[in-house]
VEXMARMAR-869619 format. One line per 3 residues: number of its first residue (from 1); their letters; for each residue x, y, z of N, C-alpha, C, O. Coordinates in steps of 0.02 Angstrom, whole numbers, plus 50000, padded with zeros to 5 digits. Atoms other than C-alpha are relative to their C-alpha. Layout:
REM VEXMARMAR-869619
NUM	A	X/Y/Z/X/Y/Z/X/Y/Z/X/Y/Z ~ ...
END
This chain:
REM VEXMARMAR-869619
1	XXX	50041/49941/50000/50000/50000/50000/50044/50062/50000/50096/50065/50033 ~ 49964/49937/50005/50059/50175/49958/49968/50050/50047/49906/50055/50050 ~ 50025/49948/49955/50043/50313/50087/50015/50068/49969/50071/50082/49948
4	XXX	49995/49935/50033/50011/50488/50019/50001/50057/50050/49971/50052/50104 ~ 49997/49940/49960/50051/50658/50092/49989/50059/49953/50027/50069/49906 ~ 50024/49953/50050/49963/50803/50008/50025/50071/50007/50022/50108/49958
7	XXX	49974/49932/49993/50037/50963/50079/50067/50005/49964/50109/49961/49972 ~ 49936/49994/50034/50180/51028/49970/50058/49993/50048/50060/50025/50101 ~ 49938/50013/49960/50347/50966/50040/49986/49965/50067/50032/49957/50106
10	XXX	50016/50033/49937/50256/50879/50183/50039/49935/50009/50066/49921/50062 ~ 49965/50064/49995/50334/50711/50144/50075/50009/50011/50104/49975/50053 ~ 49928/49987/49991/50511/50779/50128/50013/50024/50071/50061/50002/50103
13	XXX	49992/49974/49933/50490/50874/50291/49995/49945/50052/50035/49943/50099 ~ 50009/50056/49953/50428/50719/50383/50061/49954/49999/50085/49932/50051 ~ 49942/50044/50006/50571/50613/50316/50062/50032/50031/50099/50000/50068
16	XXX	49942/49966/49971/50701/50744/50362/49994/50008/50076/50045/50011/50111 ~ 50009/49998/49928/50625/50757/50536/50021/49934/50031/50052/49934/50084 ~ 49981/50066/49975/50648/50571/50560/50076/49987/49993/50107/49959/50037
19	XXX	49930/50012/50016/50822/50568/50481/50034/50068/49988/50040/50090/49930 ~ 49973/49932/50005/50905/50736/50516/50065/50005/49960/50085/50060/49940 ~ 49938/49999/50039/51065/50686/50425/49987/50004/49925/50033/50017/49886
22	XXX	50015/49997/50071/50975/50682/50257/50003/50072/49976/49987/50119/50012 ~ 49998/49934/50032/51000/50828/50138/49959/49997/49936/49935/49944/49916 ~ 50037/49998/50063/50916/50884/49978/50033/49955/49948/49999/49929/49904
25	XXX	49964/50043/50048/51050/50787/49883/49974/49928/50003/49974/49893/49952 ~ 50026/50068/49993/50977/50624/49951/49937/49990/49958/49920/49933/49941 ~ 50062/50004/50039/50818/50665/49854/50010/50020/49927/49962/50018/49888
28	XXX	49985/49975/50067/50904/50729/49695/50025/49942/49956/50083/49922/49959 ~ 49984/50058/50043/50900/50587/49569/50052/50015/49947/50087/49970/49923 ~ 49952/49981/50051/51006/50684/49445/50072/50002/50028/50120/50003/49990
31	XXX	49933/49996/49968/51151/50689/49571/50012/49944/50050/50043/49954/50101 ~ 49986/50058/49959/51152/50516/49646/49954/49990/50060/49969/49949/50104 ~ 50047/50009/49944/51003/50532/49764/49973/49929/50003/49965/49896/49951
34	XXX	50022/50070/49991/50941/50368/49836/49927/49995/50022/49901/49940/50033 ~ 50069/49999/49979/50765/50421/49887/49959/50035/49946/49972/50093/49930 ~ 50041/49972/50054/50635/50449/49751/49929/50009/50025/49895/49961/50043
37	XXX	50069/49984/49983/50473/50536/49793/49964/50015/49935/49994/50039/49887 ~ 50037/49990/50062/50335/50547/49665/49931/50027/50016/49902/50012/50068 ~ 50069/49977/49998/50171/50636/49636/49973/49988/49930/49998/50016/49881
40	XXX	50028/50019/50065/50065/50563/49496/49948/50050/49974/49915/50037/49925 ~ 50049/49947/50017/49958/50723/49487/49929/49972/49991/49892/49992/49947 ~ 50067/50029/50001/49804/50618/49521/49959/50024/50060/49905/49997/50074
43	XXX	50035/49972/49943/49755/50720/49674/50014/49965/50065/49988/49985/50117 ~ 49986/50038/49939/49823/50594/49799/50060/50028/50039/50064/50021/50100 ~ 49942/49970/49967/49988/50684/49836/50064/49961/49989/50068/49917/49947
46	XXX	49933/50029/50005/50170/50634/49860/50003/49933/50036/49967/49922/50085 ~ 49987/50063/49967/50230/50460/49905/50072/49978/49986/50104/50004/49940 ~ 49933/50026/50011/50393/50364/49919/49996/49947/49946/49967/49893/49956
49	XXX	50001/50048/50056/50416/50278/49751/50057/49950/50007/50048/49891/49993 ~ 49942/50043/49993/50589/50209/49787/50044/50023/50058/50056/50083/50066 ~ 49956/49985/49943/50700/50200/49941/50060/49953/49995/50054/49893/50007
52	XXX	49939/50040/50008/50879/50141/49909/50057/50028/50042/50115/50021/50024 ~ 49948/49971/49958/50971/50231/50048/50042/49944/50030/50015/49894/50053 ~ 49957/50055/49978/51123/50126/50098/50000/49986/50075/50017/49931/50096
55	XXX	49995/50011/49928/51109/50150/50287/49934/50012/50038/49928/49990/50095 ~ 50063/49985/49965/50933/50210/50329/49943/49959/49971/49937/49953/49910 ~ 50056/50040/50024/50779/50102/50320/49941/50046/49982/49933/50099/50012
58	XXX	50059/49962/50021/50621/50164/50234/49954/50008/50060/49938/49959/50094 ~ 50044/49990/49943/50509/50244/50365/49932/49970/49989/49907/49966/49933 ~ 50067/50029/50004/50344/50163/50404/49948/50056/50000/49964/50114/50015
61	XXX	50054/49951/49998/50177/50251/50389/49992/50028/50070/49983/50089/50078 ~ 50006/49978/49931/50168/50259/50578/50054/50050/50019/50041/50100/50052 ~ 49945/49954/49986/50339/50341/50589/49989/50067/49965/50000/50120/49995
64	XXX	50012/49938/50037/50295/50468/50454/49942/50040/50031/49946/50101/50037 ~ 50058/49965/49971/50127/50508/50534/50018/50033/50067/49989/50085/50084 ~ 49982/49972/49935/50210/50541/50702/50053/50055/49995/50066/50091/50044
67	X	49947/49949/50010/50346/50654/50629/49971/50069/49993/50008/50118/49985
END
């Protein structure tokens, strides 16, 4: 199941709150980023499409909701 976050930048903010060492580069696919967020413009909002960070595990819905 995909979890959506609809406020602009809400998902990035929640992830960075959980993992304060992350930077914008971690989300920049053009420069080696390992976290891919996507918005399919279907009105549902942003979600984590791919998480390939080498040391941090993908946050759960519960963790994101509490951030």
